[in-house]
N, CA, C and O atoms as a printed pandas DataFrame, in Angstrom:
     atom_number atom_name residue_name chain_id  residue_number  x_coord  y_coord  z_coord
0              1         N          GLY        A               1  -12.466  -20.804  -19.832
1              2        CA          GLY        A               1  -12.558  -19.454  -20.295
2              3         C          GLY        A               1  -13.342  -18.578  -19.340
3              4         O          GLY        A               1  -13.554  -18.944  -18.184
4              5         N          GLY        A               2  -13.768  -17.437  -19.813
5              6        CA          GLY        A               2  -14.586  -16.508  -19.045
6              7         C          GLY        A               2  -13.861  -15.942  -17.847
7              8         O          GLY        A               2  -12.631  -15.904  -17.801
8              9         N          LEU        A               3  -14.649  -15.501  -16.872
9             10        CA          LEU        A               3  -14.103  -14.855  -15.685
10            11         C          LEU        A               3  -13.235  -15.813  -14.880
11            12         O          LEU        A               3  -12.166  -15.428  -14.407
12            13         N          LEU        A               4  -13.682  -17.062  -14.717
13            14        CA          LEU        A               4  -12.886  -18.019  -13.950
14            15         C          LEU        A               4  -11.544  -18.284  -14.622
15            16         O          LEU        A               4  -10.525  -18.421  -13.945
16            17         N          GLY        A               5  -11.540  -18.355  -15.939
17            18        CA          GLY        A               5  -10.286  -18.544  -16.661
18            19         C          GLY        A               5   -9.361  -17.362  -16.480
19            20         O          GLY        A               5   -8.154  -17.531  -16.305
20            21         N          ALA        A               6   -9.928  -16.154  -16.522
21            22        CA          ALA        A               6   -9.123  -14.946  -16.332
22            23         C          ALA        A               6   -8.546  -14.889  -14.922
23            24         O          ALA        A               6   -7.382  -14.532  -14.739
24            25         N          LEU        A               7   -9.363  -15.242  -13.920
25            26        CA          LEU        A               7   -8.882  -15.255  -12.543
26            27         C          LEU        A               7   -7.810  -16.320  -12.341
27            28         O          LEU        A               7   -6.832  -16.090  -11.631
28            29         N          ARG        A               8   -7.991  -17.484  -12.963
29            30        CA          ARG        A               8   -7.003  -18.551  -12.869
30            31         C          ARG        A               8   -5.675  -18.078  -13.489
31            32         O          ARG        A               8   -4.603  -18.335  -12.942
32            33         N          GLY        A               9   -5.761  -17.385  -14.638
33            34        CA          GLY        A               9   -4.564  -16.857  -15.284
34            35         C          GLY        A               9   -3.879  -15.806  -14.436
35            36         O          GLY        A               9   -2.650  -15.756  -14.372
36            37         N          ALA        A              10   -4.672  -14.962  -13.781
37            38        CA          ALA        A              10   -4.106  -13.920  -12.921
38            39         C          ALA        A              10   -3.407  -14.546  -11.726
39            40         O          ALA        A              10   -2.315  -14.120  -11.348
40            41         N          ALA        A              11   -4.033  -15.561  -11.127
41            42        CA          ALA        A              11   -3.431  -16.228   -9.970
42            43         C          ALA        A              11   -2.144  -16.931  -10.374
43            44         O          ALA        A              11   -1.160  -16.894   -9.636
44            45         N          THR        A              12   -2.141  -17.566  -11.530
45            46        CA          THR        A              12   -0.929  -18.225  -12.021
46            47         C          THR        A              12    0.176  -17.211  -12.250
47            48         O          THR        A              12    1.325  -17.447  -11.877
48            49         N          GLY        A              13   -0.163  -16.078  -12.864
49            50        CA          GLY        A              13    0.831  -15.027  -13.095
50            51         C          GLY        A              13    1.375  -14.472  -11.802
51            52         O          GLY        A              13    2.570  -14.195  -11.695
52            53         N          ALA        A              14    0.504  -14.304  -10.812
53            54        CA          ALA        A              14    0.944  -13.773   -9.522
54            55         C          ALA        A              14    1.868  -14.755   -8.818
55            56         O          ALA        A              14    2.860  -14.349   -8.212
56            57         N          MET        A              15    1.557  -16.024   -8.891
57            58        CA          MET        A              15    2.364  -17.036   -8.206
58            59         C          MET        A              15    3.716  -17.253   -8.885
59            60         O          MET        A              15    4.709  -17.521   -8.209
60            61         N          THR        A              16    3.764  -17.141  -10.191
61            62        CA          THR        A              16    5.017  -17.389  -10.919
62            63         C          THR        A              16    5.825  -16.119  -11.125
63            64         O          THR        A              16    6.988  -16.183  -11.522
64            65         N          GLY        A              17    5.220  -14.957  -10.858
65            66        CA          GLY        A              17    5.915  -13.692  -11.051
66            67         C          GLY        A              17    5.937  -13.239  -12.496
67            68         O          GLY        A              17    6.694  -12.332  -12.842
68            69         N          THR        A              18    5.114  -13.855  -13.362
69            70        CA          THR        A              18    5.121  -13.501  -14.778
70            71         C          THR        A              18    3.881  -12.726  -15.190
71            72         O          THR        A              18    3.688  -12.478  -16.380
72            73         N          GLY        A              19    3.034  -12.337  -14.244
73            74        CA          GLY        A              19    1.773  -11.705  -14.606
74            75         C          GLY        A              19    1.762  -10.197  -14.569
75            76         O          GLY        A              19    0.685   -9.602  -14.625
76            77         N          MET        A              20    2.915   -9.544  -14.477
77            78        CA          MET        A              20    2.937   -8.091  -14.351
78            79         C          MET        A              20    2.323   -7.416  -15.571
79            80         O          MET        A              20    2.826   -7.551  -16.686
80            81         N          PHE        A              21    1.249   -6.700  -15.350
81            82        CA          PHE        A              21    0.549   -5.921  -16.367
82            83         C          PHE        A              21   -0.011   -6.770  -17.507
83            84         O          PHE        A              21   -0.210   -6.246  -18.603
84            85         N          THR        A              22   -0.268   -8.041  -17.295
85            86        CA          THR        A              22   -0.717   -8.884  -18.397
86            87         C          THR        A              22   -2.167   -9.323  -18.295
87            88         O          THR        A              22   -2.717   -9.813  -19.281
88            89         N          THR        A              23   -2.799   -9.170  -17.166
89            90        CA          THR        A              23   -4.155   -9.657  -16.973
90            91         C          THR        A              23   -5.126   -8.498  -16.846
91            92         O          THR        A              23   -4.923   -7.586  -16.044
92            93         N          GLN        A              24   -6.190   -8.541  -17.649
93            94        CA          GLN        A              24   -7.217   -7.502  -17.594
94            95         C          GLN        A              24   -8.553   -8.177  -17.376
95            96         O          GLN        A              24   -8.921   -9.093  -18.112
96            97         N          LEU        A              25   -9.285   -7.724  -16.361
97            98        CA          LEU        A              25  -10.609   -8.250  -16.057
98            99         C          LEU        A              25  -11.650   -7.217  -16.431
99           100         O          LEU        A              25  -11.483   -6.033  -16.140
100          101         N          THR        A              26  -12.732   -7.653  -17.078
101          102        CA          THR        A              26  -13.843   -6.765  -17.418
102          103         C          THR        A              26  -15.152   -7.469  -17.076
103          104         O          THR        A              26  -15.190   -8.688  -16.907
104          105         N          GLY        A              27  -16.219   -6.690  -16.976
105          106        CA          GLY        A              27  -17.536   -7.258  -16.724
106          107         C          GLY        A              27  -17.941   -7.139  -15.272
107          108         O          GLY        A              27  -17.303   -6.434  -14.490
108          109         N          GLN        A              28  -19.007   -7.833  -14.920
109          110        CA          GLN        A              28  -19.552   -7.799  -13.563
110          111         C          GLN        A              28  -18.925   -8.907  -12.728
111          112         O          GLN        A              28  -18.602   -9.976  -13.246
112          113         N          GLY        A              29  -18.757   -8.650  -11.446
113          114        CA          GLY        A              29  -18.229   -9.671  -10.552
114          115         C          GLY        A              29  -17.265   -9.088   -9.553
115          116         O          GLY        A              29  -17.261   -7.885   -9.291
116          117         N          ALA        A              30  -16.448   -9.957   -9.000
117          118        CA          ALA        A              30  -15.483   -9.557   -7.981
118          119         C          ALA        A              30  -14.137  -10.182   -8.304
119          120         O          ALA        A              30  -14.057  -11.191   -9.005
120          121         N          ALA        A              31  -13.095   -9.577   -7.790
121          122        CA          ALA        A              31  -11.748  -10.109   -7.945
122          123         C          ALA        A              31  -11.059  -10.041   -6.591
123          124         O          ALA        A              31  -11.331   -9.148   -5.788
124          125         N          VAL        A              32  -10.182  -10.972   -6.350
125          126        CA          VAL        A              32   -9.412  -11.016   -5.113
126          127         C          VAL        A              32   -8.009  -10.525   -5.413
127          128         O          VAL        A              32   -7.375  -10.985   -6.363
128          129         N          LEU        A              33   -7.519   -9.587   -4.605
129          130        CA          LEU        A              33   -6.156   -9.083   -4.752
130          131         C          LEU        A              33   -5.289   -9.727   -3.681
131          132         O          LEU        A              33   -5.557   -9.589   -2.488
132          133         N          LEU        A              34   -4.255  -10.426   -4.109
133          134        CA          LEU        A              34   -3.320  -11.038   -3.181
134          135         C          LEU        A              34   -2.124  -10.116   -3.017
135          136         O          LEU        A              34   -1.565   -9.639   -4.005
136          137         N          ALA        A              35   -1.730   -9.863   -1.778
137          138        CA          ALA        A              35   -0.607   -8.968   -1.539
138          139         C          ALA        A              35    0.062   -9.323   -0.227
139          140         O          ALA        A              35   -0.569   -9.880    0.672
140          141         N          HIS        A              36    1.314   -9.007   -0.122
141          142        CA          HIS        A              36    2.072   -9.248    1.095
142          143         C          HIS        A              36    2.009   -8.000    1.967
143          144         O          HIS        A              36    2.445   -6.929    1.545
144          145         N          GLY        A              37    1.476   -8.125    3.168
145          146        CA          GLY        A              37    1.425   -7.002    4.094
146          147         C          GLY        A              37    0.221   -6.093    3.934
147          148         O          GLY        A              37    0.198   -5.008    4.514
148          149         N          GLY        A              38   -0.783   -6.502    3.164
149          150        CA          GLY        A              38   -1.967   -5.681    2.978
150          151         C          GLY        A              38   -1.880   -4.820    1.733
151          152         O          GLY        A              38   -0.810   -4.656    1.147
152          153         N          VAL        A              39   -3.031   -4.267    1.330
153          154        CA          VAL        A              39   -3.135   -3.473    0.108
154          155         C          VAL        A              39   -3.548   -2.050    0.461
155          156         O          VAL        A              39   -4.437   -1.839    1.286
156          157         N          PHE        A              40   -2.899   -1.078   -0.167
157          158        CA          PHE        A              40   -3.247    0.328   -0.008
158          159         C          PHE        A              40   -3.841    0.848   -1.312
159          160         O          PHE        A              40   -3.385    0.485   -2.396
160          161         N          GLU        A              41   -4.856    1.695   -1.205
161          162        CA          GLU        A              41   -5.488    2.347   -2.363
162          163         C          GLU        A              41   -4.907    3.731   -2.539
163          164         O          GLU        A              41   -4.840    4.506   -1.585
164          165         N          LEU        A              42   -4.481    4.051   -3.767
165          166        CA          LEU        A              42   -3.996    5.395   -4.077
166          167         C          LEU        A              42   -4.834    5.965   -5.210
167          168         O          LEU        A              42   -4.938    5.357   -6.275
168          169         N          GLN        A              43   -5.432    7.126   -4.986
169          170        CA          GLN        A              43   -6.238    7.789   -6.019
170          171         C          GLN        A              43   -5.332    8.339   -7.112
171          172         O          GLN        A              43   -4.318    8.974   -6.826
172          173         N          VAL        A              44   -5.701    8.093   -8.357
173          174        CA          VAL        A              44   -4.972    8.624   -9.509
174          175         C          VAL        A              44   -5.879    9.622  -10.200
175          176         O          VAL        A              44   -7.047    9.322  -10.450
176          177         N          GLY        A              45   -5.373   10.784  -10.509
177          178        CA          GLY        A              45   -6.147   11.823  -11.172
178          179         C          GLY        A              45   -5.502   13.174  -10.912
179          180         O          GLY        A              45   -4.787   13.360   -9.927
180          181         N          GLY        A              46   -5.761   14.090  -11.790
181          182        CA          GLY        A              46   -5.163   15.405  -11.617
182          183         C          GLY        A              46   -3.892   15.540  -12.416
183          184         O          GLY        A              46   -3.516   14.638  -13.165
184          185         N          PRO        A              47   -3.226   16.677  -12.255
185          186        CA          PRO        A              47   -2.069   16.980  -13.099
186          187         C          PRO        A              47   -0.803   16.205  -12.739
187          188         O          PRO        A              47    0.069   16.033  -13.591
188          189         N          THR        A              48   -0.682   15.732  -11.495
189          190        CA          THR        A              48    0.531   15.049  -11.073
190          191         C          THR        A              48    0.311   13.537  -11.046
191          192         O          THR        A              48   -0.603   13.064  -10.371
192          193         N          PRO        A              49    1.143   12.763  -11.776
193          194        CA          PRO        A              49    0.988   11.311  -11.752
194          195         C          PRO        A              49    1.360   10.726  -10.393
195          196         O          PRO        A              49    2.109   11.337   -9.631
196          197         N          VAL        A              50    0.839    9.557  -10.100
197          198        CA          VAL        A              50    1.194    8.818   -8.901
198          199         C          VAL        A              50    2.352    7.903   -9.281
199          200         O          VAL        A              50    2.275    7.179  -10.274
200          201         N          VAL        A              51    3.420    7.933   -8.496
201          202        CA          VAL        A              51    4.605    7.123   -8.779
202          203         C          VAL        A              51    4.757    6.075   -7.686
203          204         O          VAL        A              51    4.765    6.401   -6.499
204          205         N          VAL        A              52    4.881    4.794   -8.099
205          206        CA          VAL        A              52    5.003    3.695   -7.148
206          207         C          VAL        A              52    6.168    2.792   -7.552
207          208         O          VAL        A              52    6.642    2.832   -8.688
208          209         N          ASP        A              53    6.608    1.992   -6.611
209          210        CA          ASP        A              53    7.629    0.985   -6.871
210          211         C          ASP        A              53    6.976   -0.134   -7.694
211          212         O          ASP        A              53    5.933   -0.646   -7.288
212          213         N          PRO        A              54    7.548   -0.527   -8.825
213          214        CA          PRO        A              54    6.934   -1.578   -9.648
214          215         C          PRO        A              54    6.744   -2.896   -8.901
215          216         O          PRO        A              54    5.804   -3.634   -9.194
216          217         N          GLN        A              55    7.624   -3.208   -7.937
217          218        CA          GLN        A              55    7.491   -4.453   -7.191
218          219         C          GLN        A              55    6.365   -4.392   -6.166
219          220         O          GLN        A              55    5.913   -5.434   -5.692
220          221         N          ALA        A              56    5.905   -3.199   -5.816
221          222        CA          ALA        A              56    4.811   -3.049   -4.867
222          223         C          ALA        A              56    3.450   -2.941   -5.576
223          224         O          ALA        A              56    2.409   -3.090   -4.936
224          225         N          PHE        A              57    3.454   -2.684   -6.892
225          226        CA          PHE        A              57    2.217   -2.538   -7.662
226          227         C          PHE        A              57    1.458   -3.861   -7.675
227          228         O          PHE        A              57    2.031   -4.915   -7.950
228          229         N          VAL        A              58    0.147   -3.792   -7.371
229          230        CA          VAL        A              58   -0.698   -4.983   -7.380
230          231         C          VAL        A              58   -1.692   -4.919   -8.534
231          232         O          VAL        A              58   -1.798   -5.863   -9.315
232          233         N          ALA        A              59   -2.424   -3.807   -8.645
233          234        CA          ALA        A              59   -3.467   -3.696   -9.670
234          235         C          ALA        A              59   -3.881   -2.239   -9.808
235          236         O          ALA        A              59   -3.494   -1.382   -9.014
236          237         N          SER        A              60   -4.679   -1.984  -10.841
237          238        CA          SER        A              60   -5.282   -0.664  -10.997
238          239         C          SER        A              60   -6.733   -0.846  -11.412
239          240         O          SER        A              60   -7.115   -1.887  -11.946
240          241         N          TYR        A              61   -7.539    0.185  -11.157
241          242        CA          TYR        A              61   -8.955    0.169  -11.496
242          243         C          TYR        A              61   -9.271    1.451  -12.249
243          244         O          TYR        A              61   -8.896    2.542  -11.820
244          245         N          GLY        A              62   -9.955    1.316  -13.361
245          246        CA          GLY        A              62  -10.319    2.482  -14.155
246          247         C          GLY        A              62   -9.310    2.708  -15.266
247          248         O          GLY        A              62   -8.388    1.913  -15.450
248          249         N          PRO        A              63   -9.489    3.801  -16.009
249          250        CA          PRO        A              63   -8.584    4.098  -17.123
250          251         C          PRO        A              63   -7.247    4.687  -16.642
251          252         O          PRO        A              63   -6.948    5.860  -16.866
252          253         N          VAL        A              64   -6.464    3.841  -15.981
253          254        CA          VAL        A              64   -5.157    4.249  -15.469
254          255         C          VAL        A              64   -4.089    3.791  -16.465
255          256         O          VAL        A              64   -4.045    2.623  -16.854
256          257         N          ARG        A              65   -3.240    4.718  -16.866
257          258        CA          ARG        A              65   -2.120    4.396  -17.757
258          259         C          ARG        A              65   -0.868    4.216  -16.908
259          260         O          ARG        A              65   -0.599    5.017  -16.013
260          261         N          THR        A              66   -0.103    3.163  -17.188
261          262        CA          THR        A              66    1.131    2.918  -16.451
262          263         C          THR        A              66    2.320    3.011  -17.404
263          264         O          THR        A              66    2.261    2.558  -18.547
264          265         N          GLU        A              67    3.389    3.603  -16.907
265          266        CA          GLU        A              67    4.610    3.721  -17.706
266          267         C          GLU        A              67    5.807    3.505  -16.787
267          268         O          GLU        A              67    5.950    4.180  -15.768
268          269         N          LEU        A              68    6.660    2.560  -17.157
269          270        CA          LEU        A              68    7.850    2.270  -16.386
270          271         C          LEU        A              68    8.910    3.325  -16.698
271          272         O          LEU        A              68    9.255    3.543  -17.860
272          273         N          LYS        A              69    9.423    3.976  -15.657
273          274        CA          LYS        A              69   10.405    5.051  -15.822
274          275         C          LYS        A              69   11.686    4.690  -15.080
275          276         O          LYS        A              69   11.643    4.094  -14.004
276          277         N          SER        A              70   12.802    5.047  -15.653
277          278        CA          SER        A              70   14.085    4.844  -15.007
278          279         C          SER        A              70   14.536    6.153  -14.382
279          280         O          SER        A              70   14.468    7.209  -15.010
280          281         N          SER        A              71   14.996    6.075  -13.140
281          282        CA          SER        A              71   15.519    7.271  -12.486
282          283         C          SER        A              71   17.039    7.267  -12.513
283          284         O          SER        A              71   17.678    8.096  -11.865
284          285         N          MET        A              72   17.614    6.340  -13.258
285          286        CA          MET        A              72   19.073    6.261  -13.367
286          287         C          MET        A              72   19.571    7.292  -14.379
287          288         O          MET        A              72   18.972    7.483  -15.438
288          289         N          SER        A              73   20.651    7.935  -14.042
289          290        CA          SER        A              73   21.308    8.854  -14.967
290          291         C          SER        A              73   22.797    8.829  -14.663
291          292         O          SER        A              73   23.223    8.215  -13.685
292          293         N          TRP        A              74   23.567    9.473  -15.473
293          294        CA          TRP        A              74   25.009    9.503  -15.239
294          295         C          TRP        A              74   25.346   10.216  -13.938
295          296         O          TRP        A              74   26.431   10.014  -13.392
296          297         N          ARG        A              75   24.445   11.041  -13.433
297          298        CA          ARG        A              75   24.690   11.785  -12.191
298          299         C          ARG        A              75   24.564   10.915  -10.948
299          300         O          ARG        A              75   25.226   11.180   -9.944
300          301         N          ASN        A              76   23.717    9.869  -10.996
301          302        CA          ASN        A              76   23.511    9.068   -9.784
302          303         C          ASN        A              76   24.078    7.657   -9.888
303          304         O          ASN        A              76   23.729    6.807   -9.069
304          305         N          VAL        A              77   24.936    7.377  -10.863
305          306        CA          VAL        A              77   25.561    6.063  -10.979
306          307         C          VAL        A              77   26.443    5.831   -9.759
307          308         O          VAL        A              77   27.278    6.668   -9.415
308          309         N          GLY        A              78   26.248    4.691   -9.111
309          310        CA          GLY        A              78   27.047    4.343   -7.938
310          311         C          GLY        A              78   26.498    4.851   -6.621
311          312         O          GLY        A              78   26.997    4.476   -5.561
312          313         N          ARG        A              79   25.495    5.683   -6.666
313          314        CA          ARG        A              79   24.886    6.188   -5.422
314          315         C          ARG        A              79   23.810    5.210   -4.980
315          316         O          ARG        A              79   23.213    4.516   -5.803
316          317         N          THR        A              80   23.570    5.161   -3.690
317          318        CA          THR        A              80   22.546    4.265   -3.162
318          319         C          THR        A              80   21.323    5.069   -2.751
319          320         O          THR        A              80   21.363    6.298   -2.691
320          321         N          GLY        A              81   20.243    4.365   -2.471
321          322        CA          GLY        A              81   19.002    5.007   -2.038
322          323         C          GLY        A              81   18.064    5.215   -3.204
323          324         O          GLY        A              81   18.505    5.418   -4.335
324          325         N          GLY        A              82   16.782    5.167   -2.936
325          326        CA          GLY        A              82   15.781    5.343   -3.986
326          327         C          GLY        A              82   15.661    4.097   -4.851
327          328         O          GLY        A              82   16.382    3.118   -4.655
328          329         N          GLU        A              83   14.777    4.144   -5.776
329          330        CA          GLU        A              83   14.541    3.028   -6.683
330          331         C          GLU        A              83   15.053    3.384   -8.065
331          332         O          GLU        A              83   14.855    4.506   -8.533
332          333         N          ALA        A              84   15.716    2.430   -8.726
333          334        CA          ALA        A              84   16.218    2.661  -10.077
334          335         C          ALA        A              84   15.071    2.743  -11.077
335          336         O          ALA        A              84   15.145    3.500  -12.045
336          337         N          MET        A              85   14.013    1.968  -10.851
337          338        CA          MET        A              85   12.853    1.961  -11.733
338          339         C          MET        A              85   11.613    2.356  -10.931
339          340         O          MET        A              85   11.442    1.938   -9.786
340          341         N          GLN        A              86   10.760    3.157  -11.543
341          342        CA          GLN        A              86    9.509    3.573  -10.906
342          343         C          GLN        A              86    8.377    3.408  -11.902
343          344         O          GLN        A              86    8.583    3.519  -13.111
344          345         N          LEU        A              87    7.191    3.145  -11.399
345          346        CA          LEU        A              87    6.010    3.013  -12.232
346          347         C          LEU        A              87    5.181    4.277  -12.088
347          348         O          LEU        A              87    4.673    4.574  -11.007
348          349         N          GLU        A              88    5.044    5.022  -13.181
349          350        CA          GLU        A              88    4.280    6.269  -13.189
350          351         C          GLU        A              88    2.857    5.965  -13.630
351          352         O          GLU        A              88    2.647    5.418  -14.713
352          353         N          CYS        A              89    1.882    6.313  -12.808
353          354        CA          CYS        A              89    0.464    6.030  -13.067
354          355         C          CYS        A              89   -0.270    7.348  -13.286
355          356         O          CYS        A              89   -0.209    8.247  -12.448
356          357         N          SER        A              90   -0.966    7.457  -14.423
357          358        CA          SER        A              90   -1.717    8.672  -14.728
358          359         C          SER        A              90   -3.092    8.288  -15.261
359          360         O          SER        A              90   -3.362    7.111  -15.501
360          361         N          GLY        A              91   -3.943    9.263  -15.441
361          362        CA          GLY        A              91   -5.315    9.016  -15.882
362          363         C          GLY        A              91   -6.272    9.251  -14.731
363          364         O          GLY        A              91   -6.065   10.158  -13.925
364          365         N          GLN        A              92   -7.312    8.447  -14.647
365          366        CA          GLN        A              92   -8.310    8.545  -13.576
366          367         C          GLN        A              92   -8.587    7.148  -13.041
367          368         O          GLN        A              92   -8.856    6.231  -13.817
368          369         N          GLY        A              93   -8.525    6.977  -11.735
369          370        CA          GLY        A              93   -8.848    5.678  -11.151
370          371         C          GLY        A              93   -8.134    5.454   -9.839
371          372         O          GLY        A              93   -7.840    6.391   -9.097
372          373         N          ILE        A              94   -7.860    4.183   -9.571
373          374        CA          ILE        A              94   -7.241    3.773   -8.316
374          375         C          ILE        A              94   -6.090    2.829   -8.638
375          376         O          ILE        A              94   -6.201    1.977   -9.519
376          377         N          VAL        A              95   -4.993    2.988   -7.922
377          378        CA          VAL        A              95   -3.867    2.066   -7.996
378          379         C          VAL        A              95   -3.782    1.362   -6.647
379          380         O          VAL        A              95   -3.884    2.000   -5.599
380          381         N          TYR        A              96   -3.597    0.060   -6.679
381          382        CA          TYR        A              96   -3.453   -0.738   -5.463
382          383         C          TYR        A              96   -1.997   -1.165   -5.337
383          384         O          TYR        A              96   -1.431   -1.728   -6.274
384          385         N          VAL        A              97   -1.388   -0.901   -4.181
385          386        CA          VAL        A              97   -0.012   -1.296   -3.925
386          387         C          VAL        A              97    0.048   -2.108   -2.639
387          388         O          VAL        A              97   -0.761   -1.924   -1.730
388          389         N          GLN        A              98    1.021   -3.009   -2.584
389          390        CA          GLN        A              98    1.181   -3.805   -1.370
390          391         C          GLN        A              98    2.157   -3.139   -0.425
391          392         O          GLN        A              98    3.039   -2.387   -0.841
392          393         N          ALA        A              99    1.987   -3.425    0.853
393          394        CA          ALA        A              99    2.801   -2.783    1.886
394          395         C          ALA        A              99    4.244   -3.284    1.880
395          396         O          ALA        A              99    5.147   -2.577    2.327
396          397         N          SER        A             100    4.462   -4.479    1.384
397          398        CA          SER        A             100    5.799   -5.064    1.356
398          399         C          SER        A             100    6.155   -5.471   -0.055
399          400         O          SER        A             100    5.270   -5.829   -0.833
400          401         N          GLU        A             101    7.439   -5.425   -0.408
401          402        CA          GLU        A             101    7.881   -5.818   -1.747
402          403         C          GLU        A             101    8.129   -7.326   -1.848
403          404         O          GLU        A             101    8.462   -7.822   -2.925
404          405         N          GLU        A             102    7.972   -8.053   -0.752
405          406        CA          GLU        A             102    8.206   -9.488   -0.792
406          407         C          GLU        A             102    7.168  -10.160   -1.677
407          408         O          GLU        A             102    6.007   -9.752   -1.716
408          409         N          LYS        A             103    7.605  -11.204   -2.392
409          410        CA          LYS        A             103    6.670  -11.964   -3.227
410          411         C          LYS        A             103    5.887  -12.927   -2.352
411          412         O          LYS        A             103    6.380  -13.382   -1.320
412          413         N          LEU        A             104    4.668  -13.236   -2.769
413          414        CA          LEU        A             104    3.843  -14.196   -2.026
414          415         C          LEU        A             104    4.365  -15.593   -2.222
415          416         O          LEU        A             104    3.805  -16.543   -1.677
């Protein structure tokens, strides 16, 4: 249990691909973020949400709300380019994204 149990669960979720938005860490300490190609920090706050590719999302810090949005409509069916699904991040905090969409 405790922090080590939470970190073990997060690592298991990351390795199996089943940990998306399921692990929450609280308290004092440190956490390691695993990502392919490095991690970028994006500030969240203000009137415009930050939109990221769900496959590039690694973690968030602070009271950040995430909502999965579809950009598919009858107007763009069959067209290529862009992402069909996007993760909209709002609130106040930091979102961490990886440089590559490849899984570890």
